C-alpha positions as CSV (number, residue, x, y, z in Angstrom):
1,X,88.9,94.8,140.5
2,X,91.9,93.0,141.7
3,X,89.7,90.1,142.9
4,X,88.0,90.0,139.5
5,X,91.3,89.7,137.7
6,X,92.4,87.0,140.1
7,X,89.3,84.9,139.4
8,X,89.6,85.5,135.8
9,X,93.2,84.2,135.6
10,X,92.3,81.2,137.9
11,X,89.3,80.3,135.9
12,X,91.3,80.5,132.6
13,X,93.8,78.0,134.1
14,X,91.1,75.9,135.4
15,X,89.2,75.6,132.1
16,X,92.4,74.5,130.3
17,X,93.0,71.8,132.9
18,X,89.4,70.5,133.2
19,X,89.7,68.8,129.7
20,X,92.6,66.7,131.0
21,X,90.5,65.1,133.7
22,X,88.6,61.8,133.0
23,X,84.9,62.5,132.6
24,X,82.3,60.1,134.1
25,X,82.3,57.9,131.0
26,X,86.1,57.6,131.1
27,X,85.9,56.8,134.9
28,X,83.5,54.0,134.2
29,X,85.6,52.6,131.4
30,X,88.6,52.6,133.8
31,X,86.6,50.7,136.3
32,X,85.8,48.0,133.5
33,X,89.4,47.7,132.5
34,X,90.7,44.2,132.8
35,X,94.0,45.1,134.5
36,X,96.4,47.8,135.4
37,X,98.0,47.7,131.9
38,X,94.7,48.7,130.3
39,X,94.3,51.4,132.9
40,X,97.7,52.7,132.1
41,X,96.8,52.8,128.4
42,X,93.6,54.7,129.1
43,X,95.4,57.3,131.3
44,X,98.0,58.4,128.5
45,X,97.8,62.1,127.5
46,X,95.6,63.2,130.5
47,X,96.1,64.6,133.9
48,X,97.2,61.4,135.3
49,X,99.8,60.5,132.6
50,X,102.7,60.5,135.1
51,X,101.1,57.3,136.6
52,X,101.5,55.5,133.2
53,X,105.1,54.4,133.5
54,X,104.7,53.3,137.1
55,X,101.6,51.1,136.1
56,X,103.3,49.6,133.0
57,X,106.4,48.9,135.1
58,X,104.4,47.3,137.8
59,X,105.7,49.6,140.4
60,X,104.7,49.0,144.1
61,X,101.3,50.4,144.8
62,X,102.6,52.8,147.5
63,X,104.7,54.4,144.6
64,X,101.6,54.9,142.5
65,X,99.6,56.3,145.4
66,X,102.4,58.7,146.2
67,X,102.7,59.9,142.6
68,X,99.0,60.4,142.4
69,X,99.2,62.7,145.6
70,X,102.1,64.5,144.0
71,X,100.0,65.2,140.9
72,X,97.3,66.8,143.0
73,X,99.7,68.8,145.1
74,X,101.4,70.1,141.9
75,X,98.0,71.2,140.6
76,X,97.3,73.1,143.9
77,X,100.7,74.9,143.5
78,X,99.9,75.8,139.8
79,X,96.8,77.6,140.9
80,X,98.3,79.0,144.1
81,X,100.7,81.1,142.1
82,X,98.2,83.6,140.5
83,X,96.0,83.5,143.6
84,X,95.9,86.6,145.9
85,X,94.6,87.5,149.3
86,X,91.8,85.3,150.8
87,X,91.6,83.3,147.6
88,X,95.3,82.3,148.1
89,X,94.7,81.5,151.7
90,X,91.8,79.1,150.6
91,X,93.9,77.3,148.0
92,X,96.8,77.0,150.5
93,X,94.2,75.5,153.0
94,X,93.1,72.9,150.4
95,X,96.6,72.0,149.9
96,X,97.3,71.5,153.6
97,X,95.0,68.5,153.6
98,X,98.0,66.6,152.1
99,X,100.1,67.6,155.0
100,X,97.4,66.3,157.4
101,X,97.3,62.9,155.6
102,X,101.2,63.0,155.8
103,X,101.3,63.5,159.5
104,X,98.5,60.9,160.1
105,X,100.4,58.4,157.9
106,X,103.7,59.1,159.9
107,X,101.9,58.5,163.3
108,X,100.5,55.1,162.0
109,X,103.9,54.0,160.8
110,X,105.6,55.1,164.1
111,X,102.8,53.5,166.3
112,X,102.6,50.2,164.4
113,X,106.3,50.0,163.5
114,X,105.3,49.4,160.0
115,X,108.5,50.7,158.5
116,X,107.7,49.5,155.0
117,X,104.9,52.2,155.0
118,X,107.7,54.8,154.8
119,X,107.8,54.1,151.0
120,X,104.5,55.8,150.6
121,X,105.4,59.0,152.5
122,X,106.1,62.2,150.5
123,X,109.5,63.2,151.8
124,X,109.6,66.7,150.4
125,X,107.8,69.6,152.0
126,X,104.2,70.2,150.9
127,X,103.1,73.3,153.0
128,X,104.9,72.8,156.2
129,X,108.4,71.3,156.9
130,X,107.9,68.0,158.6
131,X,111.1,66.1,159.8
132,X,110.0,62.7,158.5
133,X,113.1,60.8,159.9
134,X,113.1,62.4,163.3
135,X,109.3,61.6,163.7
136,X,109.7,58.0,162.8
137,X,112.7,57.7,165.3
138,X,110.7,59.4,168.1
139,X,110.8,57.7,171.4
140,X,107.3,58.8,172.3
141,X,104.4,61.0,171.1
142,X,105.8,63.8,173.5
143,X,108.8,64.0,171.2
144,X,106.8,64.0,168.0
145,X,104.7,66.9,169.4
146,X,107.9,68.9,170.1
147,X,109.2,68.1,166.5
148,X,106.1,69.6,165.1
149,X,106.4,72.8,167.1
150,X,106.8,75.1,164.0
151,X,103.7,73.6,162.2
152,X,99.9,73.9,162.9
153,X,99.8,70.3,163.8
154,X,101.5,70.7,167.3
155,X,98.4,72.2,168.9
156,X,95.8,69.5,167.9
157,X,98.2,66.7,168.9
158,X,98.9,68.4,172.3
159,X,95.2,68.7,172.8
160,X,94.6,65.0,172.2
161,X,97.6,64.0,174.2
162,X,95.9,63.2,177.5
163,X,93.3,61.1,175.9
164,X,95.8,59.2,173.8
165,X,98.1,58.6,176.8
166,X,95.2,57.2,178.7
167,X,94.1,54.5,176.2
168,X,96.6,54.6,173.3
169,X,93.9,54.9,170.7
170,X,95.5,56.5,167.6
171,X,92.2,57.8,166.2
172,X,92.2,60.4,169.1
173,X,95.3,62.0,167.5
174,X,93.9,61.6,163.9
175,X,90.5,63.2,164.6
176,X,92.1,65.9,166.5
177,X,94.3,66.7,163.5
178,X,91.2,66.6,161.3
179,X,89.0,68.8,163.4
180,X,91.8,71.4,163.7
181,X,92.3,71.4,159.9
182,X,88.7,71.9,159.2
183,X,88.6,74.8,161.7
184,X,91.5,76.5,159.7
185,X,89.7,75.6,156.4
186,X,86.5,77.3,157.9
187,X,88.5,80.4,158.9
188,X,90.0,80.7,155.3
189,X,86.4,80.5,154.0
190,X,85.4,83.2,156.5
191,X,87.9,85.6,155.0
192,X,86.0,85.4,151.7
193,X,83.4,88.0,150.7
194,X,79.7,87.1,151.6
195,X,78.6,85.6,148.4
196,X,81.9,83.6,147.9
197,X,81.8,82.5,151.6
198,X,78.2,81.0,151.1
199,X,79.2,79.2,147.9
200,X,82.4,77.7,149.4
201,X,80.7,76.7,152.6
202,X,77.9,74.8,150.8
203,X,80.2,72.7,148.6
204,X,82.6,71.9,151.5
205,X,79.7,71.3,153.8
206,X,78.5,68.4,151.7
207,X,81.9,66.6,152.1
208,X,81.9,67.3,155.8
209,X,78.5,65.8,156.4
210,X,79.7,62.5,154.6
211,X,83.0,62.6,156.6
212,X,81.2,63.0,159.8
213,X,79.1,59.9,159.1
214,X,82.3,58.1,158.3
215,X,83.8,59.1,161.7
216,X,80.8,57.9,163.5
217,X,81.1,54.5,161.7
218,X,84.9,54.4,162.7
219,X,84.1,55.2,166.3
220,X,81.5,52.4,166.4
221,X,84.4,50.0,166.0
222,X,85.9,51.1,169.3
223,X,84.0,49.8,172.4
224,X,83.3,52.4,175.0
225,X,83.0,55.5,173.0
226,X,80.2,57.7,174.4
227,X,78.0,59.9,172.4
228,X,79.6,62.8,174.0
229,X,83.0,61.7,172.8
230,X,81.7,61.2,169.4
231,X,80.3,64.6,169.4
232,X,83.6,66.0,170.2
233,X,85.3,64.2,167.2
234,X,82.9,65.6,164.7
235,X,84.1,68.1,162.1
236,X,82.6,71.6,162.0
237,X,80.9,73.0,159.0
238,X,78.5,70.4,157.9
239,X,75.6,71.4,155.5
240,X,72.7,69.2,156.4
241,X,73.5,67.3,159.6
242,X,73.7,69.1,162.8
243,X,75.7,67.8,165.8
244,X,72.7,66.9,167.8
245,X,71.4,64.8,164.9
246,X,74.7,63.0,164.6
247,X,75.2,62.5,168.3
248,X,71.5,61.0,168.5
249,X,72.4,58.6,165.8
250,X,75.5,57.4,167.5
251,X,73.7,57.2,170.9
252,X,71.2,54.8,169.3
253,X,73.8,52.1,169.4
254,X,72.7,50.8,166.1
255,X,74.7,51.0,162.8
256,X,71.3,51.4,161.0
257,X,70.7,54.6,162.7
258,X,74.0,55.8,161.3
259,X,73.3,54.5,157.9
260,X,70.0,56.2,157.9
261,X,71.7,59.6,158.1
262,X,73.0,59.2,154.6
263,X,69.3,59.5,153.4
264,X,69.2,63.1,154.6
265,X,72.1,64.2,152.4
266,X,71.8,65.9,148.8
267,X,73.0,62.7,146.9
268,X,70.8,63.2,143.8
269,X,69.7,59.8,142.6
270,X,72.1,57.8,144.6
271,X,70.3,55.5,147.0
272,X,72.1,54.3,150.2
273,X,71.8,50.7,150.7
274,X,71.9,49.0,154.1
275,X,73.5,45.8,155.0
276,X,77.0,44.6,154.8
277,X,79.8,44.8,157.4
278,X,81.3,48.2,158.5
279,X,84.0,48.1,155.7
280,X,81.3,47.5,153.0
281,X,79.4,50.5,154.3
282,X,82.5,52.7,154.5
283,X,83.3,51.7,150.7
284,X,79.8,52.5,149.8
285,X,79.8,55.9,151.7
286,X,83.0,56.8,149.8
287,X,81.3,56.2,146.5
288,X,78.2,58.1,147.4
289,X,80.5,61.0,148.6
290,X,82.5,61.2,145.3
291,X,79.4,61.1,143.3
292,X,77.6,63.8,145.4
293,X,80.8,66.0,145.2
294,X,81.2,65.5,141.5
295,X,77.6,66.5,140.8
296,X,77.9,69.5,143.1
297,X,81.2,70.5,141.4
298,X,79.6,70.1,137.9
299,X,76.8,72.6,138.8
300,X,79.3,75.1,140.3
301,X,81.7,75.0,137.3
302,X,78.8,76.3,135.2
303,X,78.3,79.3,137.4
304,X,79.5,82.9,137.3
305,X,83.3,82.8,136.6
306,X,84.3,85.8,138.8
307,X,83.3,84.1,142.1
308,X,84.9,81.5,144.3
309,X,82.4,78.7,143.4
310,X,84.2,77.4,140.2
311,X,87.6,77.5,142.1
312,X,86.3,75.3,145.0
313,X,84.4,73.1,142.6
314,X,87.5,72.5,140.6
315,X,89.5,71.2,143.6
316,X,86.5,69.2,144.8
317,X,86.2,67.5,141.4
318,X,89.9,66.8,141.3
319,X,89.9,65.3,144.8
320,X,86.9,63.1,144.0
321,X,88.5,62.1,140.7
322,X,91.8,61.2,142.4
323,X,90.0,59.2,145.1
324,X,88.0,57.3,142.6
325,X,91.1,56.5,140.5
326,X,92.9,55.4,143.4
327,X,90.1,53.0,144.2
328,X,90.1,51.6,140.9
329,X,93.9,51.1,140.8
330,X,93.9,49.4,144.3
331,X,91.1,47.3,143.1
332,X,92.9,46.1,140.0
333,X,96.2,45.6,142.0
334,X,94.3,43.3,144.5
335,X,92.7,41.4,141.6
336,X,89.1,42.5,142.2
337,X,86.6,41.9,139.5
338,X,86.1,44.8,137.1
339,X,82.5,45.8,138.4
340,X,83.6,45.9,142.1
341,X,86.6,47.9,141.3
342,X,84.4,50.4,139.3
343,X,82.0,50.7,142.2
344,X,79.2,48.9,140.6
């Protein structure tokens, strides 16, 4: 009965908040907007209203992106309060993704000495206390690992340390962080009841499949990466694409073999198009991902309200909407034509 009351309260809060998110029509309209001022006008009164003064005031893009992340983190906290037991663990795990992004961002700034990137870092604690200043001042990766001793990020960084020391490739640290995060997310899902576990694993599995294809595309840009190394970098928990299938596509040594994997995913009517360079394909993949996740979330949100499905769907829908909005804002800031910024 306690779990039913938890779901009932969470669903009531979610239903109230759903109406503040831009629907598909609104997202397309945002993509067609002429400039950021028009985007700002369309965001007034909704979930992303805190972005309006920043857009109207022509704030640096880093400030806008940081505020967008803060909006999403605040929403996780809002739903974390009434959650209990395994449901709370799962909501907390979803929120931890922003800490993973934070650590990855700090590592990039530290490695490349791009100190202006500090502006986009969320200084305050999200889930774990991360000493931002000390990390950026660290003399080496060894010191950073020690600074993160009281967080779950120390272990994956230590595991990737030998490979990073050997060739200095930052992606080794980033992918180790992401794999570890998804293992902990899978553990949180595993603590749910059987029906809830299956529903959550399906929705998150769609995203993991797409992320694994993105990882293979990223690794193709690094000469000398073997199929075995690519397999070790893959995230666990995919829905449709097994590790052997992904390894084989990478081993083929042809981008088209990786592109073809997209055709095996439940993307509805979305048709993956070949061609273009690696960046073009990654952009397309992101658009397909967000479309697939939004469709999956819409189906789940119409389901039985006393299960985890609608809770997971709500966060997935928000995450896809935030990514899409970020892409639109970045596109407008860079002066891209309206159709390109809208994703077609």
